[in-house]
MMTF fields as JSON, N, C-alpha, C and O atoms, coordinates in Angstrom:
{
  "mmtfVersion": "1.0.0",
  "mmtfProducer": "UNKNOWN",
  "numBonds": 423,
  "numAtoms": 424,
  "numGroups": 106,
  "numChains": 1,
  "numModels": 1,
  "chainsPerModel": [1],
  "groupsPerChain": [106],
  "chainIdList": ["A"],
  "bondAtomList": [4, 2, 8, 6, 12, 10, 16, 14, 20, 18, 24, 22, 28, 26, 32, 30, 36, 34, 40, 38, 44, 42, 48, 46, 52, 50, 56, 54, 60, 58, 64, 62, 68, 66, 72, 70, 76, 74, 80, 78, 84, 82, 88, 86, 92, 90, 96, 94, 100, 98, 104, 102, 108, 106, 112, 110, 116, 114, 120, 118, 124, 122, 128, 126, 132, 130, 136, 134, 140, 138, 144, 142, 148, 146, 152, 150, 156, 154, 160, 158, 164, 162, 168, 166, 172, 170, 176, 174, 180, 178, 184, 182, 188, 186, 192, 190, 196, 194, 200, 198, 204, 202, 208, 206, 212, 210, 216, 214, 220, 218, 224, 222, 228, 226, 232, 230, 236, 234, 240, 238, 244, 242, 248, 246, 252, 250, 256, 254, 260, 258, 264, 262, 268, 266, 272, 270, 276, 274, 280, 278, 284, 282, 288, 286, 292, 290, 296, 294, 300, 298, 304, 302, 308, 306, 312, 310, 316, 314, 320, 318, 324, 322, 328, 326, 332, 330, 336, 334, 340, 338, 344, 342, 348, 346, 352, 350, 356, 354, 360, 358, 364, 362, 368, 366, 372, 370, 376, 374, 380, 378, 384, 382, 388, 386, 392, 390, 396, 394, 400, 398, 404, 402, 408, 406, 412, 410, 416, 414, 420, 418],
  "bondOrderList": [1, 1, 1, 1, 1, 1, 1, 1, 1, 1, 1, 1, 1, 1, 1, 1, 1, 1, 1, 1, 1, 1, 1, 1, 1, 1, 1, 1, 1, 1, 1, 1, 1, 1, 1, 1, 1, 1, 1, 1, 1, 1, 1, 1, 1, 1, 1, 1, 1, 1, 1, 1, 1, 1, 1, 1, 1, 1, 1, 1, 1, 1, 1, 1, 1, 1, 1, 1, 1, 1, 1, 1, 1, 1, 1, 1, 1, 1, 1, 1, 1, 1, 1, 1, 1, 1, 1, 1, 1, 1, 1, 1, 1, 1, 1, 1, 1, 1, 1, 1, 1, 1, 1, 1, 1],
  "groupList": [{"groupName": "MET", "atomNameList": ["N", "CA", "C", "O"], "elementList": ["N", "C", "C", "O"], "formalChargeList": [0, 0, 0, 0], "bondAtomList": [1, 0, 2, 1, 3, 2], "bondOrderList": [1, 1, 2], "singleLetterCode": "M", "chemCompType": "L-PEPTIDE LINKING"}, {"groupName": "LYS", "atomNameList": ["N", "CA", "C", "O"], "elementList": ["N", "C", "C", "O"], "formalChargeList": [0, 0, 0, 0], "bondAtomList": [1, 0, 2, 1, 3, 2], "bondOrderList": [1, 1, 2], "singleLetterCode": "K", "chemCompType": "L-PEPTIDE LINKING"}, {"groupName": "ASP", "atomNameList": ["N", "CA", "C", "O"], "elementList": ["N", "C", "C", "O"], "formalChargeList": [0, 0, 0, 0], "bondAtomList": [1, 0, 2, 1, 3, 2], "bondOrderList": [1, 1, 2], "singleLetterCode": "D", "chemCompType": "L-PEPTIDE LINKING"}, {"groupName": "LEU", "atomNameList": ["N", "CA", "C", "O"], "elementList": ["N", "C", "C", "O"], "formalChargeList": [0, 0, 0, 0], "bondAtomList": [1, 0, 2, 1, 3, 2], "bondOrderList": [1, 1, 2], "singleLetterCode": "L", "chemCompType": "L-PEPTIDE LINKING"}, {"groupName": "THR", "atomNameList": ["N", "CA", "C", "O"], "elementList": ["N", "C", "C", "O"], "formalChargeList": [0, 0, 0, 0], "bondAtomList": [1, 0, 2, 1, 3, 2], "bondOrderList": [1, 1, 2], "singleLetterCode": "T", "chemCompType": "L-PEPTIDE LINKING"}, {"groupName": "ILE", "atomNameList": ["N", "CA", "C", "O"], "elementList": ["N", "C", "C", "O"], "formalChargeList": [0, 0, 0, 0], "bondAtomList": [1, 0, 2, 1, 3, 2], "bondOrderList": [1, 1, 2], "singleLetterCode": "I", "chemCompType": "L-PEPTIDE LINKING"}, {"groupName": "PHE", "atomNameList": ["N", "CA", "C", "O"], "elementList": ["N", "C", "C", "O"], "formalChargeList": [0, 0, 0, 0], "bondAtomList": [1, 0, 2, 1, 3, 2], "bondOrderList": [1, 1, 2], "singleLetterCode": "F", "chemCompType": "L-PEPTIDE LINKING"}, {"groupName": "SER", "atomNameList": ["N", "CA", "C", "O"], "elementList": ["N", "C", "C", "O"], "formalChargeList": [0, 0, 0, 0], "bondAtomList": [1, 0, 2, 1, 3, 2], "bondOrderList": [1, 1, 2], "singleLetterCode": "S", "chemCompType": "L-PEPTIDE LINKING"}, {"groupName": "ALA", "atomNameList": ["N", "CA", "C", "O"], "elementList": ["N", "C", "C", "O"], "formalChargeList": [0, 0, 0, 0], "bondAtomList": [1, 0, 2, 1, 3, 2], "bondOrderList": [1, 1, 2], "singleLetterCode": "A", "chemCompType": "L-PEPTIDE LINKING"}, {"groupName": "GLU", "atomNameList": ["N", "CA", "C", "O"], "elementList": ["N", "C", "C", "O"], "formalChargeList": [0, 0, 0, 0], "bondAtomList": [1, 0, 2, 1, 3, 2], "bondOrderList": [1, 1, 2], "singleLetterCode": "E", "chemCompType": "L-PEPTIDE LINKING"}, {"groupName": "GLY", "atomNameList": ["N", "CA", "C", "O"], "elementList": ["N", "C", "C", "O"], "formalChargeList": [0, 0, 0, 0], "bondAtomList": [1, 0, 2, 1, 3, 2], "bondOrderList": [1, 1, 2], "singleLetterCode": "G", "chemCompType": "PEPTIDE LINKING"}, {"groupName": "CYS", "atomNameList": ["N", "CA", "C", "O"], "elementList": ["N", "C", "C", "O"], "formalChargeList": [0, 0, 0, 0], "bondAtomList": [1, 0, 2, 1, 3, 2], "bondOrderList": [1, 1, 2], "singleLetterCode": "C", "chemCompType": "L-PEPTIDE LINKING"}, {"groupName": "TRP", "atomNameList": ["N", "CA", "C", "O"], "elementList": ["N", "C", "C", "O"], "formalChargeList": [0, 0, 0, 0], "bondAtomList": [1, 0, 2, 1, 3, 2], "bondOrderList": [1, 1, 2], "singleLetterCode": "W", "chemCompType": "L-PEPTIDE LINKING"}, {"groupName": "ASN", "atomNameList": ["N", "CA", "C", "O"], "elementList": ["N", "C", "C", "O"], "formalChargeList": [0, 0, 0, 0], "bondAtomList": [1, 0, 2, 1, 3, 2], "bondOrderList": [1, 1, 2], "singleLetterCode": "N", "chemCompType": "L-PEPTIDE LINKING"}, {"groupName": "TYR", "atomNameList": ["N", "CA", "C", "O"], "elementList": ["N", "C", "C", "O"], "formalChargeList": [0, 0, 0, 0], "bondAtomList": [1, 0, 2, 1, 3, 2], "bondOrderList": [1, 1, 2], "singleLetterCode": "Y", "chemCompType": "L-PEPTIDE LINKING"}, {"groupName": "GLN", "atomNameList": ["N", "CA", "C", "O"], "elementList": ["N", "C", "C", "O"], "formalChargeList": [0, 0, 0, 0], "bondAtomList": [1, 0, 2, 1, 3, 2], "bondOrderList": [1, 1, 2], "singleLetterCode": "Q", "chemCompType": "L-PEPTIDE LINKING"}, {"groupName": "VAL", "atomNameList": ["N", "CA", "C", "O"], "elementList": ["N", "C", "C", "O"], "formalChargeList": [0, 0, 0, 0], "bondAtomList": [1, 0, 2, 1, 3, 2], "bondOrderList": [1, 1, 2], "singleLetterCode": "V", "chemCompType": "L-PEPTIDE LINKING"}, {"groupName": "PRO", "atomNameList": ["N", "CA", "C", "O"], "elementList": ["N", "C", "C", "O"], "formalChargeList": [0, 0, 0, 0], "bondAtomList": [1, 0, 2, 1, 3, 2], "bondOrderList": [1, 1, 2], "singleLetterCode": "P", "chemCompType": "L-PEPTIDE LINKING"}, {"groupName": "ARG", "atomNameList": ["N", "CA", "C", "O"], "elementList": ["N", "C", "C", "O"], "formalChargeList": [0, 0, 0, 0], "bondAtomList": [1, 0, 2, 1, 3, 2], "bondOrderList": [1, 1, 2], "singleLetterCode": "R", "chemCompType": "L-PEPTIDE LINKING"}],
  "groupTypeList": [0, 1, 2, 3, 4, 5, 6, 6, 3, 7, 8, 6, 6, 9, 5, 3, 10, 11, 6, 8, 6, 12, 13, 14, 6, 1, 3, 15, 1, 7, 5, 6, 12, 3, 16, 17, 10, 3, 6, 7, 3, 5, 5, 6, 8, 14, 3, 3, 4, 1, 5, 2, 3, 2, 4, 8, 10, 18, 16, 14, 8, 5, 14, 10, 10, 5, 14, 5, 8, 7, 7, 3, 8, 12, 3, 14, 6, 16, 9, 9, 16, 16, 17, 2, 14, 12, 2, 3, 5, 10, 8, 8, 5, 7, 5, 5, 10, 8, 3, 5, 5, 3, 14, 16, 17, 18],
  "groupIdList": [1, 2, 3, 4, 5, 6, 7, 8, 9, 10, 11, 12, 13, 14, 15, 16, 17, 18, 19, 20, 21, 22, 23, 24, 25, 26, 27, 28, 29, 30, 31, 32, 33, 34, 35, 36, 37, 38, 39, 40, 41, 42, 43, 44, 45, 46, 47, 48, 49, 50, 51, 52, 53, 54, 55, 56, 57, 58, 59, 60, 61, 62, 63, 64, 65, 66, 67, 68, 69, 70, 71, 72, 73, 74, 75, 76, 77, 78, 79, 80, 81, 82, 83, 84, 85, 86, 87, 88, 89, 90, 91, 92, 93, 94, 95, 96, 97, 98, 99, 100, 101, 102, 103, 104, 105, 106],
  "secStructList": [7, 2, 2, 2, 2, 2, 2, 2, 2, 2, 2, 2, 2, 2, 2, 2, 2, 2, 2, 2, 2, 2, 2, 2, 2, 6, 6, 7, 7, 7, 4, 4, 4, 2, 2, 2, 2, 2, 2, 2, 2, 2, 2, 2, 2, 2, 2, 2, 6, 6, 1, 1, 7, 1, 7, 2, 2, 2, 2, 2, 2, 2, 2, 2, 2, 2, 2, 2, 2, 2, 2, 2, 2, 2, 2, 2, 2, 6, 1, 7, 7, 7, 7, 7, 2, 2, 2, 2, 2, 2, 2, 2, 2, 2, 2, 2, 2, 2, 2, 2, 2, 2, 2, 1, 7, 7],
  "xCoordList": [6.386, 6.256, 4.799, 4.507, 3.886, 2.461, 2.05, 1.302, 2.544, 2.197, 2.705, 2.004, 3.916, 4.442, 3.573, 3.323, 3.118, 2.218, 0.937, 0.467, 0.384, -0.842, -0.583, -1.419, 0.558, 0.882, 0.935, 0.378, 1.602, 1.704, 0.355, 0.053, -0.447, -1.802, -2.643, -3.385, -2.523, -3.247, -2.866, -3.722, -1.571, -1.1, -1.678, -2.115, -1.679, -2.245, -3.701, -4.095, -4.5, -5.915, -6.153, -7.08, -5.339, -5.515, -5.144, -5.866, -4.035, -3.621, -4.634, -4.972, -5.119, -6.144, -7.396, -7.952, -7.832, -9.027, -8.827, -9.698, -7.699, -7.422, -7.242, -7.639, -6.638, -6.459, -7.814, -7.981, -8.766, -10.117, -10.724, -11.338, -10.558, -11.048, -10.281, -10.865, -8.982, -8.139, -8.679, -8.792, -9.011, -9.539, -10.832, -11.029, -11.703, -12.987, -12.813, -13.262, -12.17, -12.101, -11.037, -11.252, -9.918, -8.821, -8.83, -8.51, -9.191, -9.139, -10.517, -10.641, -11.54, -12.915, -13.397, -14.099, -13.003, -13.496, -14.904, -15.414, -15.518, -16.883, -17.029, -16.102, -18.21, -18.517, -18.443, -18.293, -18.548, -18.493, -17.116, -16.985, -16.096, -14.796, -14.891, -14.084, -15.872, -15.978, -16.415, -16.089, -17.139, -17.61, -16.435, -16.323, -15.555, -14.421, -13.495, -12.83, -13.459, -12.656, -13.117, -12.303, -14.422, -14.959, -14.688, -14.282, -14.91, -14.662, -13.188, -12.858, -12.309, -10.871, -10.48, -9.678, -11.04, -10.712, -11.261, -10.645, -12.408, -12.95, -12.037, -11.734, -11.604, -10.694, -9.393, -8.878, -8.863, -7.639, -7.778, -6.924, -8.85, -9.039, -9.212, -8.676, -9.946, -10.15, -8.821, -8.544, -8.008, -6.741, -5.83, -5.149, -5.812, -4.95, -5.353, -4.515, -6.616, -7.038, -6.538, -6.641, -6.006, -5.525, -4.043, -3.496, -3.395, -1.988, -1.883, -2.677, -0.902, -0.751, 0.074, 1.132, -0.415, 0.17, -0.945, -2.109, -0.586, -1.607, -2.017, -3.071, -1.206, -1.516, -1.718, -0.925, -2.778, -3.089, -2.004, -1.635, -1.493, -0.49, 0.767, 1.339, 1.199, 2.386, 2.092, 2.94, 0.916, 0.524, 0.553, 1.081, -0.007, -0.049, 1.343, 1.613, 2.234, 3.607, 4.338, 4.997, 4.218, 4.848, 4.239, 4.948, 2.931, 2.232, 2.677, 2.798, 2.919, 3.339, 4.6, 4.692, 5.575, 6.81, 6.586, 7.154, 5.765, 5.475, 4.641, 4.803, 3.754, 2.93, 3.788, 3.51, 4.824, 5.701, 6.325, 6.273, 6.91, 7.539, 6.502, 6.763, 5.349, 4.294, 3.783, 3.449, 3.722, 3.271, 4.237, 3.819, 5.517, 6.499, 6.422, 6.649, 6.109, 5.888, 4.667, 4.683, 3.618, 2.419, 2.791, 2.367, 3.582, 4.034, 4.701, 4.448, 5.55, 6.291, 5.413, 5.398, 4.686, 3.958, 2.624, 2.22, 1.935, 0.608, 0.682, 0.133, 1.362, 1.426, 2.596, 2.727, 3.437, 4.561, 5.514, 5.97, 5.801, 6.762, 7.879, 7.623, 9.101, 10.238, 10.593, 10.879, 10.575, 10.989, 12.452, 13.272, 12.761, 14.147, 14.967, 14.454, 16.224, 17.165, 16.678, 16.751, 16.191, 15.752, 14.479, 14.283, 13.614, 12.437, 12.874, 12.342, 13.842, 14.3, 15.016, 14.843, 15.811, 16.474, 15.42, 15.506, 14.449, 13.388, 12.607, 12.287, 12.298, 11.564, 12.397, 11.866, 13.682, 14.555, 14.597, 14.523, 14.714, 14.726, 13.409, 13.399, 12.3, 10.996, 10.811, 10.246, 11.277, 11.179, 12.054, 11.632, 13.26, 14.141, 13.466, 13.486, 12.875, 12.164, 11.008, 10.812, 10.239, 9.1, 9.57, 8.963, 10.641, 11.138, 11.697, 11.561, 12.32, 12.808, 11.631, 11.673, 10.592, 9.42, 8.764, 8.319, 8.707, 8.034, 8.829, 8.252, 10.136, 10.9, 11.775, 12.244, 12.007, 12.843, 12.092, 10.94, 12.733, 12.042, 11.723, 12.499, 10.603, 10.184, 10.149, 9.819],
  "yCoordList": [9.647, 10.137, 10.105, 9.83, 10.391, 10.362, 8.974, 8.842, 7.936, 6.575, 6.244, 5.59, 6.689, 6.438, 7.09, 6.502, 8.297, 8.982, 8.172, 8.005, 7.678, 6.88, 5.597, 5.189, 4.952, 3.745, 4.021, 3.263, 5.105, 5.409, 5.818, 5.476, 6.539, 6.863, 5.596, 5.446, 4.692, 3.419, 2.662, 2.126, 2.624, 1.916, 2.552, 1.848, 3.883, 4.557, 4.15, 3.807, 4.19, 3.877, 2.399, 2.067, 1.519, 0.105, -0.149, -0.844, 0.407, 0.21, 0.826, 0.229, 2.017, 2.662, 1.79, 1.595, 1.272, 0.42, -0.847, -1.234, -1.492, -2.722, -2.439, -3.242, -1.289, -0.906, -0.689, -1.009, -0.149, 0.021, -1.338, -1.489, -2.327, -3.672, -4.291, -4.977, -4.049, -4.526, -3.993, -4.722, -2.687, -2.084, -2.75, -3.005, -3.031, -3.648, -5.098, -5.478, -5.907, -7.34, -7.715, -8.624, -7.041, -7.424, -6.659, -7.22, -5.394, -4.555, -4.271, -3.488, -4.905, -4.772, -3.318, -2.938, -2.517, -1.141, -1.149, -2.203, 0.006, 0.149, -0.38, -0.309, -0.907, -1.381, -0.245, -0.488, 0.973, 2.121, 2.308, 3.092, 1.618, 1.616, 1.008, 1.325, 0.14, -0.545, 0.386, 0.14, 1.437, 2.365, 3.069, 2.985, 3.76, 4.366, 3.304, 3.548, 2.127, 1.049, 0.643, 0.47, 0.491, 0.127, 1.21, 0.907, 2.466, 3.559, 3.627, 3.865, 3.423, 3.45, 2.344, 2.568, 1.155, 0.042, 0.256, -0.17, 0.908, 1.246, 2.254, 2.107, 3.272, 4.275, 3.61, 3.901, 2.722, 1.988, 1.251, 1.377, 0.486, -0.297, 0.618, 0.338, 1.686, 2.636, 3.257, 3.356, 3.671, 4.311, 3.4, 3.864, 2.115, 1.208, 1.128, 0.833, 1.385, 1.357, 2.587, 2.631, 3.571, 4.804, 4.734, 5.695, 3.625, 3.448, 3.245, 2.52, 3.889, 3.875, 2.667, 2.831, 1.478, 0.231, -0.619, -0.466, -1.515, -2.298, -3.589, -4.147, -4.068, -5.357, -5.219, -4.586, -5.814, -5.759, -6.447, -5.954, -7.575, -8.313, -7.503, -7.568, -6.74, -5.901, -4.773, -4.438, -4.194, -3.155, -3.731, -3.099, -4.921, -5.525, -5.869, -5.743, -6.301, -6.629, -5.375, -5.398, -4.298, -3.037, -2.563, -2.145, -2.631, -2.185, -2.97, -2.406, -4.254, -5.082, -4.557, -4.511, -4.161, -3.615, -2.308, -2.074, -1.463, -0.173, -0.358, 0.384, -1.341, -1.626, -2.013, -1.6, -2.801, -3.223, -2.006, -1.878, -1.121, 0.067, 0.978, 1.544, 1.113, 1.954, 1.389, 2.141, 0.081, -0.551, -0.257, -0.066, -0.224, 0.099, 1.575, 1.92, 2.435, 3.848, 3.974, 4.753, 3.216, 3.201, 2.719, 3.299, 1.656, 1.111, 2.202, 2.323, 2.992, 4.032, 5.234, 5.657, 5.777, 7.023, 6.856, 7.738, 5.749, 5.563, 4.692, 5.041, 3.562, 2.644, 2.943, 2.335, 3.877, 4.349, 3.226, 3.172, 2.333, 1.26, 1.478, 1.644, 1.477, 1.714, 0.421, -0.592, 0.451, -0.738, -1.07, -0.176, -2.349, -2.73, -2.768, -2.52, -3.078, -3.106, -4.015, -3.644, -5.183, -6.155, -5.706, -5.992, -5.006, -4.411, -3.449, -3.474, -2.609, -1.603, -2.232, -1.781, -3.259, -3.968, -4.592, -4.462, -5.253, -5.878, -4.855, -5.087, -3.711, -2.658, -2.099, -1.839, -1.914, -1.389, -2.357, -1.938, -3.639, -4.641, -4.617, -4.704, -4.499, -4.498, -3.261, -3.35, -2.118, -0.882, -0.984, -0.586, -1.509, -1.684, -2.592, -2.296, -3.682, -4.579, -3.894, -4.059, -3.122, -2.409, -1.406, -1.293, -0.685, 0.309, -0.344, 0.204, -1.499, -2.227, -2.607, -2.389, -3.167, -3.573, -2.358, -2.435, -1.243, -0.052, 0.648, 1.074, 0.771, 1.642, 0.958, 1.631, -0.342, -1.002, -1.023, -1.455, -0.562, -0.554, -1.98, -2.908, -2.128, -3.433, -3.403, -4.408],
  "zCoordList": [-13.018, -11.656, -11.202, -10.038, -12.138, -11.806, -11.328, -10.359, -12.012, -11.616, -10.213, -9.44, -9.88, -8.534, -7.472, -6.42, -7.745, -6.81, -6.613, -5.487, -7.698, -7.611, -6.835, -6.028, -7.062, -6.308, -4.803, -4.009, -4.418, -2.985, -2.39, -1.246, -3.151, -2.675, -2.528, -1.558, -3.489, -3.41, -2.154, -1.451, -1.881, -0.685, 0.577, 1.488, 0.627, 1.795, 2.011, 3.126, 0.942, 1.102, 1.41, 2.149, 0.861, 1.202, 2.659, 3.374, 3.094, 4.48, 5.434, 6.456, 5.104, 5.932, 6.02, 7.101, 4.879, 4.871, 5.674, 6.452, 5.494, 6.243, 7.73, 8.574, 8.049, 9.449, 10.132, 11.309, 9.389, 9.946, 10.291, 11.347, 9.41, 9.695, 10.862, 11.702, 10.91, 12.013, 13.346, 14.331, 13.34, 14.566, 15.004, 16.192, 14.066, 14.43, 14.863, 15.944, 14.037, 14.308, 15.342, 16.144, 15.331, 16.209, 17.532, 18.58, 17.479, 18.675, 19.275, 20.217, 18.728, 19.209, 19.3, 20.238, 18.304, 18.231, 17.634, 17.255, 17.554, 17.052, 15.626, 14.819, 15.342, 13.989, 12.967, 11.77, 13.439, 12.542, 11.905, 10.965, 12.386, 11.735, 10.336, 9.462, 10.126, 8.841, 7.711, 6.55, 8.031, 6.993, 6.301, 5.078, 7.04, 6.335, 5.733, 4.726, 6.358, 5.808, 4.426, 3.519, 4.262, 2.949, 1.907, 0.785, 2.274, 1.33, 0.949, -0.213, 1.907, 1.619, 0.651, -0.255, 0.833, -0.052, -1.461, -2.438, -1.57, -2.893, -3.591, -4.775, -2.859, -3.436, -3.872, -4.951, -3.04, -3.368, -4.7, -5.577, -4.845, -6.067, -7.285, -8.358, -7.116, -8.203, -8.64, -9.836, -7.681, -8.015, -8.831, -9.746, -8.51, -9.272, -10.738, -11.589, -11.047, -12.451, -13.216, -14.442, -12.52, -13.154, -13.513, -14.053, -13.224, -13.572, -15.082, -15.682, -15.673, -17.131, -17.607, -18.213, -17.331, -17.828, -18.412, -18.044, -19.323, -20.023, -19.315, -19.619, -18.383, -17.755, -16.254, -15.558, -15.78, -14.356, -13.531, -12.466, -14.007, -13.254, -12.996, -11.907, -13.99, -13.81, -12.823, -11.995, -12.903, -11.939, -10.529, -9.613, -10.347, -9.006, -8.504, -7.309, -9.392, -8.989, -8.501, -7.461, -9.25, -8.844, -7.537, -6.621, -7.462, -6.264, -5.031, -3.944, -5.196, -4.065, -3.404, -2.177, -4.219, -3.661, -2.934, -1.867, -3.508, -2.889, -1.628, -0.66, -1.638, -0.468, 0.734, 1.859, 0.494, 1.594, 2.27, 3.493, 1.483, 2.058, 2.728, 3.79, 2.115, 2.686, 4.005, 4.92, 4.1, 5.346, 6.488, 7.629, 6.177, 7.22, 7.607, 8.767, 6.662, 6.995, 7.907, 8.861, 7.621, 8.471, 9.873, 10.873, 9.932, 11.212, 12.043, 13.242, 11.401, 12.101, 12.475, 13.631, 11.502, 11.728, 12.442, 13.199, 12.218, 12.824, 14.069, 15.114, 13.953, 15.091, 16.024, 17.086, 15.619, 16.428, 16.851, 17.993, 15.899, 16.093, 15.078, 13.886, 15.553, 14.672, 13.94, 14.577, 12.594, 11.838, 12.141, 12.348, 12.163, 12.437, 11.143, 10.052, 11.295, 10.187, 9.069, 7.897, 9.408, 8.4, 7.704, 6.523, 8.425, 7.781, 6.679, 5.569, 6.999, 6.045, 4.859, 3.726, 5.097, 4.0, 3.076, 1.855, 3.65, 2.854, 2.051, 0.885, 2.676, 1.969, 0.822, -0.257, 1.042, -0.024, -1.204, -2.359, -0.912, -1.986, -2.751, -3.979, -2.027, -2.705, -3.572, -4.662, -3.106, -3.896, -5.144, -6.23, -4.997, -6.157, -7.184, -8.378, -6.733, -7.649, -8.34, -9.544, -7.584, -8.171, -9.226, -10.291, -8.932, -9.881, -11.144, -12.238, -10.999, -12.174, -13.065, -14.276, -12.478, -13.27, -13.931, -15.076, -13.208, -13.728, -14.828, -15.828, -14.658, -15.542, -16.598, -17.516, -16.501, -17.512, -18.843, -18.897, -19.912, -21.208, -21.68, -21.455, -22.319, -22.815, -24.316, -24.946]
}
């Protein structure tokens, strides 16, 4: 359960960091958006190193599935856009894949 929490926190900080860059480059907001963006991306990368798995590739694969679902949560809560049916189906499939990789005994 601890690892899942870290994965979701990592996703939050990566999305926050990328959103800060999005605001600067895409929406022409202040350059000062880049400062919290950089810190968020550093926190994101650091958090992924705290996952209790031996291989980076497996961590990134699990994270990818969680990132998809987290991005849709960001879409809903921050950008106030309701994900459609296909978004939710895709997110469910990605979460199932991530959980299989994380919890299947090896």
